C-alpha positions in Angstrom: 42.9 25.1 164.4 43.4 22.4 162.0 44.7 20.1 164.7 41.7 20.9 166.8 39.7 19.8 163.8 41.3 16.4 163.6 40.4 15.9 167.2 37.0 16.7 166.4 36.6 14.0 163.7 38.3 11.5 165.6 35.8 12.2 168.6 32.8 12.2 166.0 34.2 8.5 165.0 34.5 7.4 169.0 31.0 8.8 169.4 29.4 6.8 166.4 31.0 3.6 167.6 29.9 4.1 171.3 26.2 4.6 169.9 26.1 1.2 168.6 27.2 -0.2 171.6 24.7 -2.3 173.6 25.7 -0.8 177.2 25.0 2.6 175.6 21.7 1.8 174.3 20.4 0.4 177.7 21.3 3.6 179.2 18.9 6.2 178.1 20.7 9.3 179.5 23.7 8.5 178.2 22.4 7.5 174.8 20.7 10.9 174.6 23.8 12.8 175.6 25.8 11.0 173.1 23.0 11.7 170.3 23.2 15.1 171.2 27.1 15.6 171.1 27.1 13.5 167.8 24.4 16.2 166.3 26.9 18.8 167.2 30.0 17.2 166.0 28.5 16.3 162.7 28.3 20.0 161.4 31.8 20.6 162.3 33.0 17.4 160.5 30.8 17.7 157.5 31.9 21.7 157.3 35.6 20.5 157.6 35.3 17.7 155.0 33.7 20.3 152.4 36.6 22.6 153.3 39.2 19.7 152.3 37.4 19.0 149.3 37.7 22.8 148.2 41.3 23.1 149.2 41.8 19.9 146.9 40.0 21.5 144.2 42.3 24.6 144.5 45.3 22.5 144.3 44.0 21.1 141.0 43.0 24.4 139.4 46.6 25.8 140.3 48.1 22.9 138.8 46.1 23.2 135.5 47.5 26.9 135.0 50.8 25.4 134.5 49.8 23.0 131.7 50.3 23.9 128.0 46.7 23.5 127.0 45.4 27.3 126.9 41.9 25.6 127.1 42.8 24.0 130.5 44.4 27.1 131.6 41.2 29.1 131.0 39.0 26.6 132.6 41.1 26.7 135.6 41.3 30.6 135.7 37.6 30.6 135.6 37.4 28.3 138.7 40.0 29.9 140.7 37.8 33.1 142.2 34.9 31.1 143.1 37.0 28.2 145.0 38.9 30.8 146.6 35.8 32.4 147.9 34.3 29.2 149.1 37.5 28.3 151.1 37.4 31.4 152.7 33.8 31.0 153.6 34.3 27.7 155.0 37.4 28.7 156.8 35.3 31.5 158.7 32.4 29.0 159.3 34.8 26.5 160.9 36.3 29.3 163.2 32.7 30.1 164.3 31.8 26.4 165.1 35.0 25.9 167.1 34.2 29.0 169.3 33.5 27.9 172.9 29.7 27.1 173.3 27.5 28.6 175.6 26.5 25.8 177.9 22.9 27.1 178.1 22.5 26.9 174.1 20.8 23.4 174.2 18.3 24.3 177.1 14.9 25.2 177.0 13.9 28.9 178.2 11.4 30.7 180.2 10.4 34.0 178.3 9.2 36.7 180.5 7.5 39.7 178.7 6.4 42.8 180.9 4.7 45.9 179.8 6.8 49.0 180.5 6.2 52.7 179.8 3.3 53.8 177.9 0.5 52.5 179.9 -2.5 50.8 177.9 -0.5 50.8 174.8 2.4 48.9 176.5 0.1 46.1 177.6 -1.1 45.7 174.0 2.4 45.6 172.7 3.0 43.2 175.6 0.4 41.0 173.9 2.0 41.6 170.4 5.2 40.3 171.4 3.8 37.3 173.1 2.1 36.3 170.0 5.1 37.0 167.8 7.3 34.6 169.8 4.5 31.9 169.7 4.3 31.9 166.1 8.1 32.1 165.9 8.0 29.0 168.2 5.5 27.2 166.2 7.5 27.5 162.8 10.4 25.8 164.7 8.2 23.1 166.2 8.9 24.0 169.7 6.4 23.5 172.5 4.8 26.7 174.2 3.3 26.4 178.0 1.9 29.4 179.7 3.1 29.6 183.3 1.6 32.7 184.3 -0.1 35.7 182.5 -1.4 39.0 184.0 -4.1 40.6 181.8 -4.6 44.3 181.5 -8.1 45.9 182.0 -8.1 47.7 178.8 -6.6 44.6 176.9 -3.2 43.1 176.5 -0.9 41.8 179.0 0.9 43.3 182.3 2.9 40.3 182.3 3.3 37.1 180.4 5.7 34.3 181.4 5.7 31.1 179.0 8.1 28.1 178.9 9.5 27.3 175.3 10.9 23.8 175.0 12.5 22.2 171.7 15.7 22.0 170.1 18.4 24.5 170.8 15.5 27.2 171.9 18.0 29.3 174.2 20.6 29.6 171.4 18.3 31.0 169.0 16.3 33.4 171.6 19.2 34.4 174.0 19.6 37.6 172.0 16.1 38.8 172.5 16.3 40.0 176.0 16.1 43.6 176.4 13.9 46.5 176.1 11.5 46.6 172.9 10.1 49.9 171.9 7.2 50.5 169.9 6.0 53.5 168.0 2.3 53.9 166.5 -0.8 55.5 166.8 -3.2 54.3 169.6 -6.8 53.3 168.5 -7.9 55.8 170.9 -5.5 58.6 169.8 -8.3 60.9 167.8 -5.7 63.5 166.4 -3.2 60.7 164.7 -0.1 61.1 167.0 2.3 58.8 167.4 3.2 57.3 170.7 6.1 55.5 171.9 5.7 52.8 174.7 8.1 49.9 175.6 8.1 46.4 177.0 10.9 44.2 178.5 11.8 40.8 177.4 13.8 38.3 179.6 14.8 34.7 178.2 16.0 32.7 181.1 17.6 29.3 180.2 15.8 26.8 182.1 17.5 25.5 185.4 17.6 21.9 186.3 17.7 21.0 189.8 21.3 19.7 189.2 21.9 23.2 188.4 20.8 24.8 191.3 20.2 23.5 194.9 17.4 25.5 196.8 17.3 25.0 200.5 13.3 24.4 201.4 13.8 26.5 204.3 14.5 29.3 202.2 11.0 29.6 200.6 8.1 31.2 201.8 4.9 29.9 200.1 1.6 31.5 200.1 -1.4 30.3 198.6 -4.4 32.4 197.6 -7.5 32.6 195.1 -6.9 33.2 191.7 -8.3 36.1 189.9 -9.0 37.2 186.4 -10.6 34.7 183.6 -10.1 31.0 184.1 -13.7 29.4 184.4 -15.8 28.4 187.4 -12.8 27.6 189.8 -11.6 31.2 190.0 -12.0 33.0 193.1 -13.4 29.7 195.0 -10.5 27.9 195.8 -7.2 29.2 196.9 -5.3 27.3 193.9 -2.9 30.2 193.2 0.6 30.1 194.8 3.1 32.6 195.4 6.7 31.7 196.3 9.5 33.9 197.9 12.9 32.9 197.7 14.0 34.9 201.1 17.9 35.1 200.4 17.4 37.1 197.0 13.9 38.3 197.4 12.7 36.7 194.1 9.2 36.4 193.9 7.1 34.0 191.6 3.4 33.7 191.4 1.4 31.2 189.3 -2.3 30.6 188.9 -3.0 29.2 185.7 -3.8 25.8 186.7 -6.7 24.6 188.6 -4.7 22.5 191.1 -2.3 24.1 193.6 0.2 21.5 193.2 0.6 21.9 189.6 0.9 25.9 190.0 3.4 25.4 192.7 5.7 23.0 190.4 5.2 25.6 187.7 6.3 28.5 189.9 9.4 26.4 191.3 10.5 25.9 187.8 10.5 29.8 187.0 12.0 30.7 190.3 15.0 28.4 190.0 15.6 29.8 186.4 15.4 33.5 187.6 17.8 32.9 190.5 20.2 30.8 188.4 20.0 33.6 185.7 20.5 36.5 188.3 23.7 34.4 189.6 24.9 33.9 185.9 24.3 37.5 185.1 26.4 38.6 188.3 29.2 36.5 187.0 29.3 37.9 183.6 29.3 41.3 185.2 32.3 40.6 187.3 34.3 39.0 184.3 33.4 41.9 181.9 34.2 44.7 184.1 37.1 45.5 182.1 35.1 45.8 178.9 32.6 48.7 177.6 30.2 46.0 176.6 29.2 42.5 177.3 29.0 40.3 174.2 25.5 38.7 174.1 25.0 39.8 177.6 21.1 40.2 176.9 21.0 43.4 179.4 17.2 43.6 180.1 17.8 47.5 180.5 19.3 48.0 177.2 16.8 49.4 174.2 17.6 46.7 171.9 14.8 47.0 168.9 12.1 49.5 167.6 8.8 48.3 166.0 7.6 51.7 163.9 4.1 50.7 162.6 3.6 54.2 160.4 6.9 53.3 158.6 6.4 49.4 158.7 9.8 49.2 160.1 11.9 47.1 162.5 15.3 48.1 163.5 17.8 46.4 165.7 20.0 49.0 167.0 22.6 46.6 168.3 23.6 45.6 164.7 22.0 48.7 162.7 19.6 46.0 160.9 16.5 47.9 159.4 13.8 45.6 157.7 10.8 47.1 156.2 8.5 44.3 156.6 7.3 44.9 160.1 4.1 43.0 159.6 5.6 39.5 158.9 8.3 39.8 161.7 5.4 40.7 164.2 3.7 37.4 163.0 7.2 35.5 163.9 9.3 35.9 160.8 12.3 36.4 162.8 15.2 34.6 161.5 16.8 37.5 159.3 17.1 39.2 162.9 18.2 36.4 164.8 20.7 35.0 162.2 22.2 38.8 161.9 22.7 38.9 165.7 24.4 35.2 165.9 26.6 36.2 163.2 27.5 39.6 164.9 28.2 38.1 168.4 30.2 35.2 166.9 32.5 37.6 165.1 32.9 39.8 168.1 33.8 36.8 170.2 36.3 35.5 167.5 37.6 39.1 167.5 38.3 39.0 171.5 39.6 35.5 170.9 42.4 36.6 168.4 43.0 39.6 170.6 
């Protein structure tokens, strides 16, 4: 591990030098790529520097134990437990930082929320999830753009697709894929019975054109009149677009924009990401066929979390985490859950790496 860390330090210094070169400064794409790499390497280098400093302090404390001065020896004994704990924590952190990075971690995402079992209540819960992720994105300074929304007649959403753009969006939200279950008393329930409903969430890394080449001949593009709320243009012009990828059967519709051209561009973005995600899931399934579960697979059929309103409780079933502050969580306070999931899957990845 330490040999690898020295290589990281060397590369960090090399990138720092490249960022000051005129040829790099004039090449926007290369400059941005090196800036991202520099930011990623900085955390490893700074953690490694803190680790080395703690190791030096530990050696110094152990040397003081050999001194004849009882006051110095007592001071060293008092410092040792804290230094040893810090050393262990930093070493574990370095191991996590050196894990192979998910190539999608830096990407923007398409977040797809669909009402499942539960009828009207599921549609209302889909809207709650939409707002939860929207608020979370706001706290991170991310940009949220609606791609398509299908509203339910009694309120809420049958389906919502949004693009979230910003710093390392996929790395934070990739474990949100799965079935989210809600338990609460619907407003229409006269006898106070708790109903259980569910929604599915899918987190797709945005696919760039270089990631996936789609043959235009494989596409069927239909235009139709938009429906639902949206102003005077609705039902008057054929601005809505439906794109079908014939080889895979993937279908994407978009009607949120007044312009057919803009709706087509949005639909193509979502289509490309859905196809790439399906290809990656198929590859993950093949490589993980000999394991009982896929680490961080984001299996959409898996029930991952329950939101229990009567008890004010949220439970993430994958890591056994239960928090009794449902109100703040559905308002977007997700960091404690996301940090717990990240730590859990990093530990699993380390155990498989060591096996």
